[in-house]
Every structure is written in structure tokens, then in C-alpha cells.
VOFI-582525 format. One line per 10 residues: their letters; for each residue x, y, z negated of C-alpha. Coordinates in Angstrom, 2 decimals. Layout:
N
a) X,Y,Z | ...
% end
This chain:
200
mnnlnywllk) 17.32,-13.28,7.32 | 19.34,-10.40,8.48 | 20.82,-7.49,6.61 | 18.16,-5.09,8.07 | 14.81,-7.50,7.23 | 16.31,-7.49,3.72 | 16.72,-3.80,2.95 | 13.41,-3.20,4.70 | 11.76,-5.42,2.08 | 13.40,-4.57,-0.86
qahiiwiasi) 12.82,-0.88,0.05 | 8.78,-1.83,-0.04 | 9.00,-1.36,-3.72 | 9.13,2.61,-3.78 | 5.27,1.84,-2.51 | 4.42,1.04,-6.08 | 6.65,3.07,-7.85 | 6.21,6.06,-6.04 | 2.52,5.50,-6.21 | 2.80,5.46,-9.97
vniglgvvip) 4.06,9.10,-9.48 | 0.88,9.89,-7.26 | -1.30,8.14,-9.73 | 0.17,9.64,-12.88 | 0.22,13.28,-11.76 | -2.86,14.69,-11.85 | -3.04,13.60,-15.26 | -0.10,16.09,-16.30 | -1.45,19.38,-14.30 | -3.09,21.83,-16.49
dfdfveksis) -6.64,22.61,-16.60 | -7.24,19.53,-13.90 | -9.67,16.72,-14.22 | -8.14,13.85,-13.30 | -11.75,11.39,-14.05 | -13.75,13.42,-11.35 | -11.28,14.22,-9.07 | -9.24,12.07,-6.62 | -5.69,12.13,-6.14 | -6.36,14.12,-2.81
yvaledpiya) -6.99,17.18,-4.66 | -3.56,17.32,-6.23 | -2.20,18.97,-3.01 | -4.71,21.75,-3.51 | -3.19,22.51,-6.41 | 0.43,24.63,-7.75 | 2.59,24.24,-5.44 | 5.25,21.88,-7.28 | 2.36,19.43,-8.10 | 0.80,19.99,-4.10
ythriadiii) 4.58,19.22,-2.60 | 5.54,16.31,-5.02 | 2.07,14.23,-3.75 | 2.57,15.05,-0.65 | 5.81,14.12,-0.19 | 5.09,10.89,-2.42 | 2.34,9.97,0.50 | 4.92,10.27,3.18 | 7.32,7.96,1.42 | 5.06,5.77,0.22
glsmcgfafa) 3.54,5.84,4.26 | 7.40,5.55,5.74 | 7.83,2.60,3.21 | 4.77,0.40,4.72 | 5.82,0.98,7.82 | 9.40,-0.40,6.92 | 7.87,-3.34,5.63 | 5.61,-3.90,8.27 | 8.95,-3.81,10.55 | 9.96,-6.22,8.35
mqslslnrfs) 6.75,-8.74,8.80 | 6.82,-8.44,12.75 | 10.20,-9.60,12.62 | 9.75,-12.46,10.08 | 6.20,-13.68,11.23 | 6.46,-16.60,12.72 | 3.28,-15.66,15.41 | 4.09,-13.50,18.38 | 2.31,-10.72,17.15 | 1.50,-9.92,13.16
tamlatslfg) -1.66,-8.69,12.39 | -0.66,-8.45,8.76 | 2.43,-5.50,10.34 | -0.54,-3.98,12.69 | -2.77,-3.78,8.85 | 0.06,-2.51,7.36 | 1.38,0.01,9.92 | -1.80,1.88,10.23 | -2.65,1.99,6.51 | 1.00,3.97,6.16
ismisagiwt) 0.26,5.89,8.86 | -2.87,7.07,7.65 | -0.42,7.60,4.26 | 2.05,9.82,5.66 | -1.05,12.05,7.47 | -2.10,12.44,3.91 | 0.94,13.98,3.08 | 0.90,16.32,6.29 | -2.65,16.92,5.81 | -4.45,18.02,3.09
letplhllyn) -8.30,16.37,2.32 | -9.82,19.70,4.48 | -9.04,18.49,7.77 | -10.32,15.08,9.19 | -6.38,14.41,9.89 | -5.82,13.75,6.27 | -5.87,9.73,6.28 | -5.90,9.95,10.44 | -9.84,9.46,10.62 | -10.29,6.85,7.58
lsifmiiapm) -7.47,4.73,9.31 | -6.77,3.69,5.91 | -9.81,1.16,5.75 | -7.21,-0.66,7.12 | -5.83,-2.00,3.31 | -8.61,-4.20,3.09 | -7.16,-6.64,6.05 | -3.52,-6.53,5.11 | -3.58,-8.47,2.12 | -5.70,-11.79,3.16
afalefknvi) -3.84,-11.20,6.41 | 0.02,-11.00,5.20 | -1.26,-14.33,2.70 | -2.44,-16.12,5.70 | 0.67,-15.56,8.37 | 3.16,-15.99,5.71 | 1.36,-19.10,4.08 | 4.01,-21.78,5.00 | 6.90,-19.30,4.05 | 5.47,-18.89,0.55
kssvfeslsv) 3.77,-21.66,-0.60 | 1.84,-20.15,-3.78 | -1.39,-20.64,-4.15 | -1.76,-18.25,-7.07 | -0.22,-16.06,-4.57 | -2.84,-16.90,-2.38 | -5.62,-15.92,-4.48 | -4.38,-12.70,-5.81 | -4.24,-11.74,-2.21 | -7.61,-13.40,-1.02
avtvlhvfmf) -8.96,-10.85,-4.53 | -7.12,-7.50,-3.77 | -8.54,-7.81,-0.38 | -12.31,-8.72,-1.98 | -11.69,-5.51,-4.29 | -10.86,-3.28,-1.21 | -14.02,-4.61,0.49 | -16.39,-3.91,-2.47 | -15.17,-1.00,-3.47 | -15.49,0.51,0.28
wliyagfipq) -18.92,-0.59,-0.26 | -19.40,1.28,-3.01 | -18.53,4.64,-1.96 | -20.76,4.10,1.08 | -23.29,3.62,-0.66 | -22.78,6.30,-2.93 | -22.85,4.91,-5.91 | -19.91,5.48,-7.82 | -21.05,9.29,-9.60 | -18.99,12.26,-8.87
eingliqrlw) -18.16,12.82,-12.36 | -15.83,9.78,-12.46 | -14.59,9.28,-8.98 | -11.15,10.42,-9.42 | -9.98,7.54,-12.43 | -12.20,5.07,-9.84 | -9.98,5.51,-7.22 | -6.77,5.99,-9.48 | -7.68,2.47,-11.78 | -7.98,0.93,-7.92
aiptmgwfgi) -4.72,1.96,-6.44 | -2.51,0.76,-9.08 | -4.25,-3.13,-7.45 | -3.55,-1.47,-4.07 | -0.11,-0.90,-4.13 | 0.87,-3.43,-6.31 | -0.25,-5.95,-4.17 | 3.10,-4.70,-1.71 | 5.39,-5.01,-4.69 | 4.54,-8.54,-5.04
aayklaccqf) 4.31,-9.50,-1.45 | 7.99,-8.16,-0.88 | 9.39,-9.73,-3.80 | 7.42,-13.03,-3.03 | 9.17,-12.86,0.54 | 12.31,-11.89,0.15 | 12.34,-14.47,-2.39 | 11.39,-17.34,-0.29 | 13.52,-16.03,2.70 | 16.32,-15.77,0.64
sankkinkdt) 15.95,-19.04,-0.85 | 15.65,-20.63,2.86 | 18.93,-18.98,4.66 | 20.91,-20.06,1.43 | 19.74,-23.69,1.91 | 20.73,-23.35,5.92 | 24.20,-21.66,4.41 | 24.67,-24.75,2.12 | 23.65,-27.44,4.88 | 26.54,-26.17,7.25
% end
């Protein structure tokens, strides 16, 4: 694994770190109902909060795209499905930072739905590299969670009064998974390189 790929894996921890800022930002805004209002509503608040939120979204998206590039480079497949899903999710996050929820360009016409595929595709593609049944189970669980949550949203089963709280709770495993995935892949690739160097 070259230095660029290792750096791209390490920087993926920015995803969950910046997400903590976005998840928690609504809590500190005066008179902002974070239980009812989704994370995207922060972009409509005072500039100090709005631009902190929007910059964080762009940083998260760029970090996802960087992680996706590393996936493609390290994947044994010619074309990485995990890379495609993660980069499209990343692009949707960048668009969420550029445009507010008043326009369809926010999340780029719901490109964020590709978050469903990313964990499962990643676990399958790197199954023989990471070799962890616990990580596989976690990835499957996160994918199932995404499917379930999107079903609840589109079926209208989430009460508006708690929509913001549900979204914030959902964002924790969603963004946290990327940090775990990057850590597992970086550790396995580093160990593999170390073994190759030792044998040569």
C-alpha cells in the first residue's frame, strides 16, 4: 500500500469527527428544536451555525470521496461498487453543503440513498482482506438499518415531532461505520505490507 492510499484511509476518520459537529450543532443553537428539526435545518439558522454546518458537510463529502478513491485502488475488483456508492454519497454530502434543503440540489436529488449499498458492498469486496466476521455482521446490520430507515421515511411512519432526533440517532452508526471501515482496511493493509517487507 502506497503512502497516498494510507493517507486516504487515515483521513476518512474526518467523516465521523465532522459528523459529530453536525449532529451536535442543533443542540447548542438557541431556540432551535433539534428533536423536531432535521440536521439540514441548521443551514437556515444564523450564519455562524449555518456556515459551520455547511462547511462540515462539504468536508465530510470530500473525505468520503477520498476514501472511495482508496477503495478503488485497493480493491481486487477492476471496478469497485463500494467506491461508486461511497463517492455518490460523498457527492450528495458536498451538495448538501452548497445548497440548502429548499432546492432539489440539496443532497443532489437524494443521491444519499447510495449509503444503503456502501457498507454491504465494502464488506463483500474486502472480505478476503479484512477477514472479520464481526465487521461483516456490523456492515450487514448498518445496511439493514439504512433500508429500514428509508422505508420508515418514505412510508411516513416517523412522527414529525421527533424527526430531528431520529435522524441524529441514525447518523451516528451511518457515519461511525466509515471510521471503523477505514481503520480495519488500513490495519489489514499495513499488516500485509509489513509481512511482505519481512519476507523479502
